[in-house]
C-alpha positions in Angstrom: 9.9 136.3 107.5 7.5 137.6 104.9 8.6 141.2 105.7 12.3 140.3 105.1 11.4 138.8 101.7 9.5 141.9 100.8 12.5 144.0 102.0 14.9 142.0 99.8 12.6 142.2 96.8 12.3 146.0 97.3 16.1 146.4 97.4 16.5 144.3 94.3 13.9 146.4 92.5 15.8 149.6 93.5 19.1 148.1 92.4 17.7 147.1 89.0 15.9 150.4 88.4 18.7 152.4 89.8 21.1 151.0 87.1 18.8 152.5 84.5 18.7 155.9 86.2 20.0 158.7 83.9 21.8 160.3 86.8 24.0 157.2 87.2 25.0 157.4 83.5 27.5 160.1 84.2 29.4 157.8 86.5 29.3 154.7 84.2 29.7 156.4 80.8 33.2 156.4 79.3 34.5 159.4 77.4 34.3 159.0 73.7 37.7 158.5 71.9 39.3 161.6 70.4 38.6 162.3 66.7 41.2 160.9 64.3 43.9 163.3 63.1 43.5 164.6 59.5 45.1 162.3 57.0 46.7 165.1 55.0 47.7 168.2 57.0 49.6 169.8 54.1 46.4 171.1 52.6 45.8 173.3 55.6 48.1 176.4 55.4 46.3 178.4 58.1 49.2 178.3 60.5 51.8 176.2 62.2 51.0 172.7 63.3 49.5 172.3 66.7 51.7 169.2 67.5 55.4 169.8 67.2 57.2 167.1 65.3 60.5 165.6 66.6 63.6 166.4 64.7 64.3 163.8 62.0 66.3 160.8 63.1 70.0 161.2 62.6 70.1 165.0 62.8 71.6 165.0 66.2 75.3 164.4 67.0 77.9 164.9 69.7 78.9 168.1 67.9 75.4 169.5 68.0 75.1 168.4 71.7 78.3 170.3 72.5 77.0 173.5 70.9 74.1 173.6 73.5 74.9 176.1 76.2 73.1 177.0 79.4 70.6 179.9 79.1 69.9 179.3 75.4 66.3 179.8 74.3 64.2 177.0 73.0 64.4 178.5 69.5 68.2 178.5 69.6 68.2 174.8 70.7 65.8 173.9 67.9 68.0 175.6 65.4 71.0 173.6 66.5 69.1 170.3 66.7 67.2 170.6 63.4 63.7 171.3 64.6 61.4 170.9 67.6 61.8 168.0 70.0 59.1 165.9 71.6 57.8 167.3 74.9 58.2 164.7 77.6 56.9 166.7 80.6 56.1 170.1 81.9 55.5 171.4 85.4 55.3 174.7 87.1 55.1 176.1 90.6 56.6 178.7 92.8 57.2 181.0 89.8 59.2 178.4 87.9 58.3 176.4 84.9 60.3 173.3 83.8 59.8 171.6 80.4 61.7 168.5 79.2 62.2 167.8 75.5 63.7 164.8 73.7 65.4 164.7 70.3 66.0 161.2 68.8 68.9 160.1 66.6 70.1 157.0 64.9 70.6 153.7 66.8 68.5 154.9 69.8 70.7 157.9 70.5 69.0 160.9 72.1 69.5 164.4 73.5 67.3 165.3 76.4 67.0 169.0 77.4 65.4 170.7 80.4 64.3 174.3 80.1 63.6 176.4 83.2 61.4 179.4 82.3 62.2 179.0 78.6 66.0 178.9 79.0 68.2 175.7 78.7 69.1 174.6 82.2 70.2 170.9 81.9 71.2 168.7 79.0 72.0 165.0 78.7 72.7 162.6 75.9 72.6 158.9 75.2 74.6 157.0 72.6 76.1 160.0 70.7 79.5 159.6 69.1 
C-alpha cells in the first residue's frame, strides 16, 4: 500500500513538473496575433498594395457581366469590372490552377468568376439587373 502511494505521489510530481517543462511550451503556446495593418497606407508609395481591394460597390452590372468572355485574362476582367475582386479560393494540381474571385455590387449583387491557369473559365452572377 505504501508503495502505491509513493507511485501516485511520484506520478503527480512528474505531471506538475512536466507542465513547466520548456519542451512542452511549443505544444501549449498559441501563435501571437498578426500585427495590425498600417492606419494610413497612402504614405507608402513603394509599390502596389499587397492586398487587392474589391471593386467599389455598385460598379458591376448585367452589362459588365455580359462583356465577360471565356479565355479573358484577369487584367481584362478587372478592367471591365472596375478593379480587382476579392479572392475567394485558389487551388492547383495536375498542372492546373483554379482561382475564384468575387466582385460585390449594390443590394447584395455579385459577380463570381473562376480562372483556370489565369484565363476566365466560368462566370456567375447574383442579383444583377
